[in-house]
FIVEX-57556 format. One record per residue (C-alpha): residue in three letters; chain; x, y, z. Coordinates in pm, whole numbers, plus 32768, in hexadecimal, padded with zeros to 4 digits. Each point is the difference from the previous one (the first is absolute). Layout:
% residues N
REC  rest  kette    px    py    pz
REC   ALA      A     X     Y     Z
...
% end
This chain:
% residues 454
REC  rest  kette    px    py    pz
REC   MET      A  EE8F  8964  4B49
REC   SER      A  810D  807E  80ED
REC   ARG      A  7F7C  8017  8163
REC   LYS      A  8102  807B  80F9
REC   VAL      A  801C  806A  816B
REC   THR      A  810A  80EC  8085
REC   PHE      A  8048  8011  8175
REC   LEU      A  8014  8174  8048
REC   GLY      A  7FEF  7FC2  817A
REC   GLY      A  7FB6  7EF7  8102
REC   ALA      A  8125  7F30  7F7E
REC   GLY      A  8126  7FCF  80EA
REC   THR      A  7F48  80D1  8103
REC   VAL      A  7EBD  8004  80C5
REC   THR      A  7F9F  815D  7F87
REC   GLY      A  7FB1  80BE  7EC1
REC   SER      A  7F24  7EF6  7F5F
REC   LYS      A  7FCB  804A  7E8D
REC   TYR      A  7FCB  7EFC  7EF0
REC   LEU      A  7FEC  8086  7E9C
REC   LEU      A  7F40  7F28  7F0A
REC   SER      A  8040  804F  7E94
REC   SER      A  7F93  7F7E  7EAD
REC   ALA      A  7FEC  809B  7EA6
REC   GLY      A  803D  815F  8083
REC   ARG      A  7F04  7FDC  811C
REC   ARG      A  8071  802F  8169
REC   ILE      A  7F46  7FA9  8141
REC   LEU      A  8097  8038  815A
REC   VAL      A  7FA5  7F18  811F
REC   ASP      A  803F  80BC  8147
REC   CYS      A  80AC  814F  8018
REC   GLY      A  80C1  7FFA  8146
REC   LEU      A  80FD  80DD  80AC
REC   PHE      A  8159  7F7F  804F
REC   GLN      A  8047  8016  8176
REC   GLY      A  811C  7FA8  80ED
REC   LEU      A  8164  7FFE  7F7C
REC   LYS      A  8075  8149  7F6A
REC   GLN      A  805F  7F62  7EB4
REC   LEU      A  7E9B  7F83  7FE6
REC   ARG      A  7F61  814C  8062
REC   LEU      A  80D0  80B1  7EF6
REC   ARG      A  7F46  7F34  7EF8
REC   ASN      A  7EC7  80C9  8054
REC   TRP      A  80AF  8136  7F7D
REC   ALA      A  808A  7F65  7EC2
REC   LYS      A  7F58  802F  7EAE
REC   PHE      A  7EF0  7EF9  7FD7
REC   PRO      A  807E  7EE4  7F1F
REC   VAL      A  7EEF  803C  7EFB
REC   PRO      A  7F40  8140  7FB0
REC   PRO      A  7ED9  800B  80F3
REC   ASN      A  7F18  806C  7EE5
REC   SER      A  8052  7EBC  7F47
REC   ILE      A  7F57  7F2F  8111
REC   SER      A  7E95  7FB5  7FAE
REC   SER      A  7F8C  7F99  815D
REC   VAL      A  806E  7FAA  8161
REC   ILE      A  7F7C  7EE6  80DB
REC   LEU      A  8031  8015  817A
REC   THR      A  8004  7ECF  80E2
REC   HIS      A  7FD5  80D8  8139
REC   ALA      A  803E  8156  8092
REC   HIS      A  813E  7FDF  80CF
REC   LEU      A  8104  80FA  7F88
REC   ASP      A  80F1  7EF5  7F86
REC   HIS      A  7EF0  7F9E  7F07
REC   SER      A  7F4B  814A  7FBA
REC   GLY      A  80DB  811C  807E
REC   TYR      A  80A7  805F  7EB5
REC   LEU      A  7EB1  8038  7F51
REC   PRO      A  7FF3  817B  8044
REC   ALA      A  8156  802D  7F5D
REC   LEU      A  7F9E  7F28  7ED6
REC   VAL      A  7EC5  80CF  7FC9
REC   ARG      A  80B4  814A  8031
REC   ASP      A  8101  7F96  7EFD
REC   GLY      A  7F03  7FAB  7EF3
REC   PHE      A  7F3C  7EC0  8043
REC   THR      A  7E95  8043  7FA5
REC   GLY      A  7F63  7EA6  7FF5
REC   PRO      A  7F17  7F4C  80F1
REC   VAL      A  8077  7F63  8146
REC   TYR      A  7F41  7EC2  8055
REC   ALA      A  7FDB  7F93  816B
REC   SER      A  7F05  7F71  80F5
REC   HIS      A  7F10  80F3  80A4
REC   GLY      A  80B3  7FD4  814D
REC   THR      A  814F  804C  7F5D
REC   GLU      A  7F6D  8134  7F58
REC   GLU      A  7F86  8083  8150
REC   VAL      A  8142  7FB2  80B9
REC   CYS      A  80C9  80A9  7EEA
REC   GLY      A  7F22  812C  803C
REC   ILE      A  8096  8013  815B
REC   ILE      A  815F  7F7C  7FD6
REC   LEU      A  8076  80B5  7EC6
REC   PRO      A  7FA9  8169  8063
REC   ASP      A  8091  7FB4  8158
REC   SER      A  8141  7F87  7F5B
REC   GLY      A  8018  8143  7F38
REC   MET      A  7FB8  80D4  8133
REC   LEU      A  810A  7F4C  80CF
REC   GLN      A  8100  802E  7EEC
REC   GLU      A  7FB2  8174  7FF6
REC   ARG      A  801D  8019  817B
REC   ASP      A  8143  7F37  8009
REC   ALA      A  8096  80E2  7EF6
REC   GLU      A  7F8E  8135  80BF
REC   PHE      A  8090  7F75  8146
REC   ALA      A  814A  7FA7  7F56
REC   ASN      A  801E  815B  7F6A
REC   LYS      A  7FAA  80A9  814A
REC   HIS      A  8104  7F3C  80C3
REC   ARG      A  80F7  7FE4  7EDD
REC   PHE      A  8054  7E90  802A
REC   SER      A  7FBD  7F9C  7E97
REC   LYS      A  811D  7FDF  7F05
REC   HIS      A  7F17  809D  7EFE
REC   SER      A  7FBE  8176  7FF6
REC   PRO      A  7EE2  8021  7FFB
REC   ALA      A  7F76  7EAC  8062
REC   LEU      A  7ED2  7FAE  7F27
REC   PRO      A  7EE4  7F04  801B
REC   LEU      A  7FF0  7EEB  7EFA
REC   TYR      A  7E9A  8073  7FCA
REC   THR      A  7F02  80D8  80B3
REC   ALA      A  7EAF  7FC0  80A1
REC   GLU      A  7F64  80B1  7ED7
REC   ASP      A  80B0  7F11  7F0F
REC   ALA      A  7F77  7EDC  80C7
REC   THR      A  7E9D  8087  8007
REC   LYS      A  8005  802F  7E86
REC   SER      A  8073  7E9A  7FC9
REC   LEU      A  7ED0  7F7B  80BD
REC   GLU      A  7F1C  807F  7EEB
REC   GLN      A  8080  7EEC  7F1B
REC   ILE      A  7FA8  7EDA  80E4
REC   ILE      A  7EE2  7F21  7F8C
REC   SER      A  7F7F  7F02  80FD
REC   VAL      A  7FCA  7E97  7F97
REC   PRO      A  7F24  7F14  80D0
REC   PHE      A  809D  7EC2  8083
REC   GLY      A  7FB4  7ECD  7F2D
REC   LYS      A  7F81  80C4  7ED1
REC   THR      A  80CB  7FEC  7EC0
REC   ARG      A  804C  8154  7F69
REC   GLU      A  8087  8035  7EA0
REC   ILE      A  8104  8116  8012
REC   ALA      A  807D  7FEF  7E97
REC   PRO      A  7FC7  7F27  7ECC
REC   ASP      A  8062  7E9B  805F
REC   VAL      A  805B  806C  8162
REC   SER      A  7F1E  7FCD  8130
REC   ILE      A  802D  7FF2  8177
REC   THR      A  7F4F  7F54  8122
REC   LEU      A  804B  8063  8167
REC   ARG      A  8001  7EFF  8119
REC   ARG      A  8020  804A  8173
REC   GLY      A  8163  7FF9  8081
REC   GLY      A  7FC4  803E  8174
REC   HIS      A  8127  80D8  8071
REC   ILE      A  7F4B  8152  801E
REC   LEU      A  7EB6  809F  7FA1
REC   GLY      A  7FCA  7FD6  7E8A
REC   ALA      A  8135  7F29  7FC3
REC   SER      A  7FE1  7F3A  7EBD
REC   ILE      A  8097  7EDD  7F49
REC   VAL      A  7FF4  8063  7E91
REC   GLU      A  7FA5  7F02  7EF4
REC   CYS      A  8059  809B  7EB1
REC   ASP      A  7FA8  7F5D  7EB5
REC   PHE      A  810A  809E  7F26
REC   GLU      A  7FDE  7FAE  7E8E
REC   GLY      A  7FB9  7E90  8034
REC   ARG      A  80DA  7FC7  8133
REC   LYS      A  7F83  8000  8166
REC   LEU      A  80E0  80C8  80EA
REC   VAL      A  7FC9  7FFE  8178
REC   PHE      A  8097  8109  80E5
REC   SER      A  7FE7  7FA3  816F
REC   GLY      A  8030  8164  807F
REC   ASP      A  8042  7FE0  8174
REC   LEU      A  7F5E  7ECA  8094
REC   GLY      A  7F61  8017  8158
REC   GLN      A  801C  7EFC  8110
REC   PHE      A  7F11  7EDA  8002
REC   GLY      A  7F2F  8007  813D
REC   ASP      A  8044  816F  804A
REC   PRO      A  7F0B  8072  8110
REC   MET      A  7F9B  8131  7F33
REC   MET      A  8040  7FD5  7E8C
REC   VAL      A  7F6E  7EF9  7F16
REC   ASP      A  80D9  7EE3  7F7C
REC   PRO      A  80A9  8029  7EAD
REC   GLU      A  7F2C  7F63  7EEF
REC   LEU      A  8090  7ECA  7F5E
REC   ILE      A  803F  8013  7E8A
REC   GLY      A  7FD9  7ECD  7F25
REC   GLU      A  80EF  8041  7EE3
REC   ALA      A  80ED  80F0  7F55
REC   ASP      A  80EA  7FFA  7ED9
REC   TYR      A  80E9  80F4  80AE
REC   LEU      A  7FFF  8048  8175
REC   PHE      A  809B  8127  80B8
REC   VAL      A  8010  7FAE  8173
REC   GLU      A  807B  80DB  811D
REC   SER      A  810F  7F7F  80EA
REC   THR      A  800E  80FF  811B
REC   TYR      A  8015  7EE6  8100
REC   GLY      A  8080  7EFD  7F0B
REC   ASN      A  810D  7F88  80F0
REC   ARG      A  7F4C  802A  814C
REC   LYS      A  7EE3  7F80  80D2
REC   HIS      A  7F3A  80DE  80EA
REC   ASP      A  8026  7FD6  8175
REC   THR      A  7EF4  7F13  807F
REC   LEU      A  7FD8  80BA  814A
REC   ASP      A  7EA6  8089  8044
REC   PRO      A  8015  816F  7F93
REC   GLU      A  7F29  807C  811D
REC   ALA      A  80D4  7F4E  8103
REC   ALA      A  813D  808F  7F67
REC   LEU      A  7F68  815B  7FEA
REC   LEU      A  7F87  7FF2  8169
REC   ARG      A  8159  7F98  807E
REC   ILE      A  80A6  812A  7F56
REC   VAL      A  7EF9  80FA  8071
REC   LYS      A  8003  7F8B  816B
REC   SER      A  8179  7FF9  8024
REC   THR      A  8023  815A  7F65
REC   VAL      A  7EE8  80A5  80C5
REC   GLU      A  807D  7F6A  8148
REC   HIS      A  8144  80C0  7FCA
REC   GLY      A  7F47  8142  7FB0
REC   GLY      A  8053  7FEF  7E8E
REC   THR      A  7F41  803D  7EBD
REC   ILE      A  7FCC  7F0A  7EE3
REC   VAL      A  802E  80A3  7EAB
REC   VAL      A  7F79  7F2A  7EE4
REC   PRO      A  8066  805F  7E9E
REC   ALA      A  7EDD  7F63  7F43
REC   PHE      A  7F8C  8002  7E99
REC   ALA      A  7ED4  80E6  8000
REC   VAL      A  7F3A  7F10  7F28
REC   GLY      A  7FF5  7EA4  8093
REC   ARG      A  80EB  7FE1  8127
REC   ALA      A  7F74  8128  80C2
REC   GLN      A  7EA4  7F68  7FF3
REC   THR      A  807F  7EA5  805D
REC   LEU      A  80B7  808C  812F
REC   LEU      A  7EC8  80B9  8071
REC   TYR      A  7F38  7EBF  7FDD
REC   HIS      A  80F2  7F37  80D8
REC   LEU      A  8019  8115  8104
REC   SER      A  7E85  8012  8013
REC   GLN      A  7FEE  7E89  8034
REC   LEU      A  80F8  801B  811F
REC   ARG      A  7F3D  811B  809E
REC   LYS      A  7EB9  7F43  7FD4
REC   ALA      A  80A0  7EDB  80BA
REC   GLY      A  8067  80EC  811A
REC   GLN      A  8174  7FC7  7FC5
REC   LEU      A  8071  814D  7F72
REC   GLY      A  7FA5  80DB  8126
REC   ASN      A  7FD2  8174  7FCD
REC   VAL      A  8137  804C  7F35
REC   PRO      A  7F8F  8102  7EFD
REC   VAL      A  801D  7FB6  7E8B
REC   PHE      A  8035  8118  7F03
REC   LEU      A  7FDE  7FEC  7E86
REC   ASP      A  80DD  8116  7F7A
REC   SER      A  7FD1  7FE0  7E8B
REC   PRO      A  7EF4  80B9  7F3B
REC   MET      A  801E  7F00  7EEA
REC   ALA      A  7FD7  7ED9  80EF
REC   THR      A  7ECC  80A8  808F
REC   ASP      A  7F66  8021  7EA6
REC   ALA      A  8062  7E9B  7FA5
REC   THR      A  7F5D  7F81  813F
REC   GLU      A  7EBA  80A1  7F97
REC   LEU      A  8020  7F63  7EA6
REC   LEU      A  8027  7EA7  8096
REC   THR      A  7EB6  802A  80B6
REC   ALA      A  7F5D  8063  7EB6
REC   HIS      A  8082  7ECC  7F47
REC   PRO      A  7F91  7ECC  80C7
REC   GLU      A  8022  7F25  7ECB
REC   ASP      A  817C  8025  800D
REC   HIS      A  8031  7F82  8163
REC   ARG      A  7F75  7F1C  810F
REC   LEU      A  7F8B  80FF  8103
REC   SER      A  7E9B  8073  802B
REC   ALA      A  7FB5  8174  8009
REC   ALA      A  7FD0  7FE4  817A
REC   GLU      A  8150  7F50  8029
REC   CYS      A  80A7  810D  7F2D
REC   ARG      A  7F6F  8117  80D2
REC   ALA      A  8063  7F53  8145
REC   ALA      A  8162  7FC8  7F85
REC   PHE      A  8036  815D  7F7B
REC   ASN      A  7F61  80B6  8123
REC   ILE      A  811D  7F8F  80E0
REC   ALA      A  80E3  8110  7F73
REC   ARG      A  7FFD  8173  803E
REC   ILE      A  802C  80AE  7EB2
REC   VAL      A  8118  8101  7FE8
REC   ARG      A  7F90  8109  7F0A
REC   GLY      A  8103  810E  7FC6
REC   ARG      A  8178  802E  8012
REC   GLU      A  7FEF  80C9  8141
REC   GLU      A  7F37  7EEE  80A8
REC   SER      A  8100  7F04  7F83
REC   LYS      A  811E  80CD  8093
REC   ALA      A  7F4A  8019  814E
REC   LEU      A  7FD3  7E87  7FFF
REC   THR      A  8175  7FCB  7FCF
REC   ALA      A  8053  80EA  8120
REC   ASP      A  7F08  7F5D  80F3
REC   PRO      A  80C7  7F16  80E9
REC   MET      A  7EDA  7F1A  8055
REC   PRO      A  801F  7E92  7F97
REC   LYS      A  7F39  7FC8  7EC0
REC   ILE      A  7FEC  7F53  7EB0
REC   ILE      A  8032  80D9  7ECA
REC   ILE      A  7FAB  7F66  7EAE
REC   SER      A  807E  80DA  7EE3
REC   ALA      A  8070  7FE1  7E96
REC   SER      A  80DD  7FAB  7F4B
REC   GLY      A  8028  7E8C  803D
REC   MET      A  8173  7FEF  7FAA
REC   ALA      A  8051  814F  80A9
REC   THR      A  8056  80A0  7EB3
REC   GLY      A  7F36  813F  8036
REC   GLY      A  7ECB  8098  809B
REC   ARG      A  7FA5  8061  8163
REC   VAL      A  808F  7EC3  8096
REC   LEU      A  8162  8085  7FCC
REC   HIS      A  7FC4  8117  80FA
REC   HIS      A  7F86  7F02  8101
REC   ILE      A  812A  7F1C  7FBF
REC   LYS      A  80F4  8122  8027
REC   HIS      A  7F74  8042  8159
REC   TYR      A  7FD7  7E9D  8081
REC   VAL      A  811B  7F3F  7F5A
REC   THR      A  80F4  808C  8101
REC   ASP      A  7F26  7F91  8127
REC   PRO      A  8066  7EA8  8087
REC   ASN      A  7EA8  7FD9  80A0
REC   SER      A  7F45  8022  7EB8
REC   THR      A  7FCD  7F11  7EDD
REC   ILE      A  8000  8031  7E87
REC   LEU      A  7F1D  7EEB  7F82
REC   PHE      A  7FFA  7FA0  7E90
REC   ALA      A  7EE8  7F2E  7F6F
REC   GLY      A  8060  7F70  7EB1
REC   PHE      A  8100  7FF1  7EEB
REC   GLN      A  811C  80FE  7FFF
REC   ALA      A  80A5  8032  7EAD
REC   ALA      A  817B  8012  7FE6
REC   GLY      A  8083  815F  802E
REC   THR      A  7EDE  807C  80D5
REC   ARG      A  8023  807D  8165
REC   GLY      A  7F1C  7EE5  806C
REC   ALA      A  80E9  7EF7  7F72
REC   ALA      A  812F  80A9  809A
REC   MET      A  7F60  801A  8158
REC   ILE      A  7F8C  7E96  8000
REC   ALA      A  8163  7F9A  7F9D
REC   GLY      A  8080  80AB  813B
REC   VAL      A  80A7  8143  7F8F
REC   GLU      A  808E  80D4  8119
REC   SER      A  7F7B  8146  7F71
REC   VAL      A  7EFF  806B  7EFF
REC   LYS      A  800D  812F  7F1B
REC   ILE      A  7EC4  80D4  7FF4
REC   HIS      A  7FE3  8159  7F60
REC   GLY      A  8178  8020  7FDC
REC   ALA      A  805B  7FA9  8169
REC   TYR      A  8062  7EBB  80AC
REC   TYR      A  7F42  7F7D  8130
REC   PRO      A  8088  7EE7  80DD
REC   VAL      A  7F18  7ED3  800B
REC   LYS      A  7FC9  7FC2  8171
REC   ALA      A  7E92  7F99  7FF0
REC   ARG      A  7FA0  7E94  7FD3
REC   VAL      A  7FBE  7FA6  7E96
REC   GLU      A  7F08  7EE8  7FB9
REC   ASN      A  7F5A  7F74  7EC8
REC   LEU      A  7EBB  7F3D  7FFB
REC   SER      A  803B  7F52  7EB3
REC   MET      A  7EC6  7F2D  8026
REC   LEU      A  7F34  813E  7FCC
REC   SER      A  8083  8024  7E9E
REC   ALA      A  7EFE  8034  7EEF
REC   HIS      A  80C8  7F12  7F23
REC   ALA      A  7FE7  7E88  7FE2
REC   ASP      A  8141  7F59  8073
REC   ALA      A  80BA  7EF8  7F35
REC   ASP      A  7F0D  7EEC  8066
REC   GLY      A  7ED7  80E0  7FB0
REC   ILE      A  8086  8051  7EA6
REC   MET      A  8037  7E8C  7FBE
REC   ARG      A  7E9E  7FB6  8076
REC   TRP      A  7F7C  80FA  7F02
REC   LEU      A  80DA  7F74  7EE9
REC   LYS      A  7F83  7EA0  8042
REC   GLY      A  7EA4  807A  7FA1
REC   PHE      A  8067  8001  7E90
REC   LYS      A  7F7B  7ED0  7F49
REC   ARG      A  811E  7FFC  7F06
REC   PRO      A  815C  809B  7FFE
REC   PRO      A  8029  814F  7F51
REC   ARG      A  80E9  8001  7ED4
REC   LEU      A  80E3  80E2  80CA
REC   THR      A  7FED  809C  8159
REC   PHE      A  80B0  814A  8043
REC   VAL      A  805E  8029  8170
REC   THR      A  7FF4  8174  8045
REC   HIS      A  7FD1  810B  810D
REC   GLY      A  80FC  7F7C  80FC
REC   GLU      A  8162  8034  8079
REC   PRO      A  80F1  7F25  7F33
REC   THR      A  802E  7EF4  810B
REC   ALA      A  7E88  7FE7  803C
REC   SER      A  7FAD  7FE9  7E8E
REC   ASP      A  8109  7EF8  7FBE
REC   ALA      A  7F94  7F32  812C
REC   LEU      A  7E9A  7FFE  7F80
REC   ARG      A  8076  7FAC  7E9F
REC   HIS      A  80BE  7ED5  8086
REC   ARG      A  7ED8  7F8B  80CD
REC   ILE      A  7F10  801C  7EDA
REC   GLU      A  80EA  7F36  7F24
REC   GLU      A  803B  7EF6  810A
REC   GLU      A  7E9E  7FD9  8088
REC   LEU      A  7F2D  804A  7ECB
REC   GLY      A  80EE  7FB4  7EE4
REC   TRP      A  7FA7  8146  7F52
REC   ASN      A  80DB  80C4  7F11
REC   CYS      A  804D  814C  80A8
REC   ILE      A  80FA  811D  7FFC
REC   VAL      A  8059  8131  80D1
REC   PRO      A  800E  8121  7F06
REC   ASP      A  80F9  811E  8015
REC   HIS      A  7FA8  8171  7FFE
REC   MET      A  7FB5  8072  7E9A
REC   GLN      A  8008  7E99  7F80
REC   ARG      A  7F19  7FBC  7EDA
REC   ALA      A  7F5B  7EAD  7FC9
REC   THR      A  7F37  7F7A  7EDC
REC   LEU      A  7EA6  7F74  804A
REC   ASP      A  7FDA  7F01  7EE6
% end
């Protein structure tokens, strides 16, 4: 029996996660993510898929973030017809995030064609909102903790991963071998999300390494957030927060509501300018089993923000000079409404662009945190005169210590651990730490590398 895994993404980078399991002509894809960030990575989204999509029997999603689910509409459009297995929370979040992704790509292409700043004529979306909506029909939800047979001699069990609503650790019994895919692990002790479940054993382990070489700042996030808000508002500025619509936006609202409840935030208005984040916020309230907050706590947290509905209202918000907090997607400033806010406020020395989590290489977020003097948006360069801050402790990812804490829950070493979904230095740092502290056999796979699962 020749069991193999091929790393079609999430190897050598923190985006594009795709792990292709194959045996005797059967193919199963674990995660189906978009490549983001560096141009050479984004170009992979447009390349011919490495295997015919119609040769894949099923897809398993760990969670709904685009770097894990965002290629699914293209895969379906190009011929994949099988089932997509995911938790119920992931199914519902995909119902928001994938059509939104298609819509944004259509709008970005339309904007690029209108203003003629694209090198392509015409600029086209990778896929449309209609493509995304069609792909949702193939998702089948799987309850946490219940084993589901998805093919002869292949079954999966989903465990809670923390991170975001519906995030799963996937246990896959694949023809006599137990494979465990960590997906993205959440932080232990997160005020909102549940802890990642500990897993007892695996023959082969695939572990993320987003923060494999870093530890989160130990500063209290509310104290750090309050300092930034106060200093910006005192100077008459606006705080623009590029936030992931699923996860970070809700966490920020929670912390802001806690500050207001304590009487520390004052009357500075908070705006949530992201239709997808608004929908995701409502989903969180509907899924109390996936997080720590009661329904009343959810409502209190999310009522702090004024919801911005349409594009005209968003434009009016940008033009309003009053000090305020604007939370808008995307989290790495790669697209969406937040770009229009950044264009306006990044040149204002009294304002602050506040990031809240990991910024992949090649994204505007990573460049701004690194201190670039200007940022390119919609074909034009804007000088960075605003303050740029990053509250790394608000990340939805476990840091290096958190990943090691999760790994120490295994009762025996896996035969082999694949360190994936991280920038090269982060993945190698985690590999080294696993070998030194746990004595496990582990490797950092390369893009398109194939490994045998004996």
